[in-house]
C-alpha positions in Angstrom: 105.5 123.4 100.7 106.0 120.1 102.5 107.7 118.6 99.5 110.1 121.6 99.4 110.8 121.3 103.1 111.5 117.6 102.8 113.8 118.2 99.8 115.7 120.8 101.8 116.2 118.3 104.7 117.4 115.6 102.3 119.7 118.0 100.5 121.0 119.4 103.8 122.0 116.0 105.2 123.4 114.9 101.9 125.5 118.0 101.5 126.7 117.9 105.1 127.6 114.2 104.6 129.6 114.9 101.4 131.4 117.9 102.9 132.3 115.9 106.0 133.7 113.0 104.0 135.6 115.3 101.6 137.0 117.3 104.6 138.3 114.1 106.2 139.7 112.9 103.0 141.6 116.1 102.4 142.9 116.3 105.9 144.1 112.7 105.9 145.6 113.3 102.5 147.6 116.2 103.8 148.9 114.0 106.5 150.0 111.5 103.8 147.9 108.7 105.1 146.2 108.1 101.8 149.1 106.4 100.0 149.0 103.6 102.6 145.6 102.5 101.4 145.2 100.0 98.6 142.2 99.7 96.2 141.7 103.4 95.6 143.2 104.9 98.8 141.0 107.0 101.0 138.5 107.6 98.2 137.8 103.9 98.1 137.4 103.7 101.9 135.1 106.8 101.7 132.9 105.2 99.0 132.8 101.9 100.9 131.7 103.8 104.1 129.0 105.8 102.3 127.5 102.9 100.5 127.4 100.6 103.6 126.6 103.4 106.0 123.6 104.7 104.1 122.7 101.4 102.6 121.9 99.8 105.9 120.0 102.8 107.1 117.8 103.0 104.0 117.1 99.3 103.9 115.8 99.5 107.5 113.6 102.5 106.5 112.2 100.8 103.5 111.3 97.7 105.5 110.1 99.5 108.6 106.3 98.9 108.0 106.9 95.3 107.2 109.2 94.8 110.2 106.6 96.4 112.5 104.0 94.0 111.3 106.3 91.0 111.5 108.1 91.6 114.8 105.4 93.4 116.7 102.4 91.6 115.4 100.7 94.7 114.1 97.4 94.0 112.4 96.1 96.6 109.9 92.6 97.9 110.7 90.3 98.3 107.7 88.5 101.6 107.4 85.1 99.8 107.3 85.7 97.6 110.3 82.6 96.6 112.2 84.3 97.2 115.6 83.1 100.6 116.8 86.2 101.3 118.9 88.6 100.4 116.1 86.5 102.4 113.6 86.7 105.4 115.9 90.5 104.9 116.1 90.8 104.9 112.3 88.6 107.9 112.0 90.6 109.8 114.6 93.9 109.0 112.8 92.5 110.0 109.4 91.0 113.2 110.8 94.4 114.2 112.2 96.0 113.2 108.8 93.6 115.5 106.9 94.2 118.3 109.4 97.9 117.9 108.9 97.4 117.9 105.1 99.1 114.5 104.5 99.2 113.4 100.8 97.7 110.0 101.7 96.0 108.4 104.7 98.3 106.4 106.8 97.7 102.7 107.6 96.3 102.3 111.1 97.2 99.2 113.1 96.9 97.6 116.5 99.0 95.0 118.3 98.3 93.0 121.4 100.3 94.2 124.4 99.6 95.4 127.9 102.0 98.2 127.4 100.7 101.7 126.8 102.3 102.5 123.5 102.0 104.0 120.1 104.4 104.6 117.2 104.6 105.8 113.7 106.9 104.4 111.0 107.2 104.1 107.2 109.5 105.2 104.4 107.5 108.3 103.3 104.5 110.4 104.3 102.4 108.6 101.7 103.3 105.2 103.1 103.2 105.7 106.8 101.9 103.4 109.5 100.5 104.5 112.8 100.0 101.7 115.3 98.8 101.5 118.9 98.8 98.8 121.5 95.7 97.2 122.9 96.9 98.4 126.3 96.7 102.0 125.2 93.1 101.6 124.0 92.1 99.9 127.2 93.9 102.3 129.7 93.6 105.7 128.1 90.5 107.9 127.5 89.4 109.1 124.1 90.8 112.6 124.6 94.2 111.3 125.7 94.4 108.9 122.8 93.8 111.8 120.5 96.8 113.6 122.0 99.0 110.5 121.6 97.9 110.1 117.9 98.5 113.8 117.3 102.1 113.4 118.5 102.6 110.3 116.2 101.0 112.1 113.3 103.5 115.0 113.7 106.3 112.5 113.4 104.9 111.6 110.0 104.3 115.2 108.9 107.8 116.2 109.9 109.3 113.3 108.0 111.1 112.2 111.1 111.6 108.6 109.9 113.5 109.9 106.8 115.4 112.5 108.7 116.5 110.0 111.4 117.6 107.6 108.6 119.7 110.2 107.0 121.3 111.1 110.3 122.0 107.5 111.0 123.5 107.1 107.6 125.9 110.0 108.3 126.9 108.4 111.6 127.3 105.0 110.1 129.6 106.4 107.4 131.6 108.3 110.0 132.0 105.2 112.1 133.0 103.0 109.2 135.4 105.5 107.7 137.2 106.7 110.8 137.5 103.1 112.3 139.3 101.9 109.2 141.5 104.9 108.8 142.7 104.9 112.4 143.1 101.1 112.6 145.2 101.2 109.4 147.3 104.1 110.7 148.0 102.4 114.0 149.0 99.2 112.5 151.3 101.0 110.1 152.9 102.8 113.0 153.5 99.5 114.7 155.3 97.9 111.8 158.8 98.6 110.7 159.4 99.9 107.2 160.7 96.4 106.1 157.7 94.6 107.5 155.0 96.6 105.9 154.8 94.6 102.7 154.7 91.2 104.5 152.7 92.1 107.6 149.4 92.4 105.6 146.1 93.5 107.2 146.2 90.9 109.9 144.2 90.2 113.1 145.5 93.3 114.9 144.1 95.6 112.3 140.8 93.8 112.3 140.6 93.9 116.1 141.4 97.7 116.1 138.6 98.3 113.5 136.2 96.5 115.9 137.3 98.5 118.9 137.2 101.8 117.1 133.7 101.0 115.7 132.4 100.4 119.2 133.9 103.6 120.5 132.8 105.8 117.6 129.4 104.0 117.5 128.8 104.9 121.2 129.8 108.5 120.4 127.4 108.4 117.4 124.6 107.2 119.6 124.9 110.3 121.7 124.5 112.5 118.6 121.5 110.5 117.4 119.9 110.5 120.8 120.3 114.3 121.2 118.6 114.8 117.8 115.8 112.3 118.8 115.1 114.2 122.0 114.8 117.4 120.0 112.4 115.8 117.5 110.2 114.6 120.4 109.7 118.1 121.6 108.7 119.1 118.1 106.3 116.1 117.9 104.7 117.2 121.2 104.3 120.7 119.8 102.8 119.4 116.7 100.5 117.2 118.7 99.4 120.2 120.6 98.6 122.1 117.4 96.6 119.2 115.9 94.8 117.9 119.0 95.0 120.9 121.3 97.6 121.9 123.9 95.5 120.7 126.9 94.8 117.5 125.2 98.5 116.9 124.6 99.4 117.7 128.2 96.7 115.4 129.5 98.0 112.6 127.3 101.5 113.1 128.7 100.2 113.3 132.3 98.3 110.1 131.7 101.4 108.4 130.4 103.2 109.7 133.5 100.7 107.9 135.7 100.8 104.7 133.8 104.5 104.7 133.2 106.0 101.3 133.9 109.9 101.1 134.1 110.0 97.4 133.4 107.9 97.7 130.2 110.0 100.7 129.1 113.2 98.7 129.5 111.8 96.0 127.2 110.6 98.5 124.8 114.0 100.3 124.6 115.5 97.2 123.1 113.2 97.5 120.0 114.4 99.0 116.7 114.7 102.8 116.7 112.1 103.1 113.9 109.5 101.9 116.4 110.3 104.2 119.4 107.1 105.1 121.3 105.6 108.2 122.6 105.6 107.1 126.2 109.3 106.3 126.7 110.7 108.8 129.2 114.4 109.4 129.3 116.3 109.6 132.6 116.2 113.1 134.2 120.0 113.6 134.4 123.4 112.1 134.6 125.5 110.2 132.1 122.7 107.9 131.1 120.6 111.0 130.0 123.1 111.4 127.0 121.8 108.2 125.5 118.1 108.8 126.1 116.2 109.2 122.8 113.2 110.7 124.6 113.3 113.6 127.1 111.8 113.1 130.6 108.0 113.4 130.6 108.2 116.1 133.3 110.3 118.3 130.9 108.0 117.6 128.0 104.9 118.6 130.0 106.7 121.7 131.4 107.5 122.9 127.9 103.9 122.6 126.8 102.6 124.3 129.9 105.0 127.2 129.2 103.5 127.4 125.7 106.9 126.5 124.2 105.5 125.4 120.8 
């Protein structure tokens, strides 16, 4: 069943992406913009955007476990470790993985940091990594840690890493395609008919592409952030099912008490694949549109209402 659900998600995003690109191509073709483009017209630009848009996203996904170990100093914990605390951590993760019916046990890792943090990453459910900070082990109780791990395990079960990668690929393709189309259209409008052959691409078109990519990239961030907030609610709900609702609520309340805005600001600069359970988005205003995690207060309130 999980394989079928994953296949449906992959097909949904791929079909949506193809339909979107085809729709844009048809519309721009009807507006007679296509004949201005060399090297295959709009079709060539669309292929370029798809290849680079999805290529970068999937390369990042494929290397996510390696990057976590390199950049965050995550050390994998062997299942037969002699450290009783680390052995308990591994057993807890593996117990949650069995309860979630994962096809393979995820790697369990730890990294040295005073921040209270945990994350899940990896290209597939069979090649996942769940890592916690040393600060989390030192500052949270066993029950609360179980809730945190249940949340992260749900990210793996739901295939969130793959889904976010597909969504990011769609956004990347949009940004690349629309930026080049609009930059070319604007530069063509600025040229006279006699100048079009000699004007070439030029610096103006390049600068316009950069400006449009920034603008559309920001708009894309809002879409990705909105989806990310939704998946965090789903992960909280999954954590409640795996570890117990009260356990999940206690974990979030503990994070609320320990929450450090300075640590969160540093953490927010890390790659999206490593986003942590504890990051709490701003409660409102314009900045809330770019928050990839909902406010902890809202997450707790949903669980208390039984909204899972």
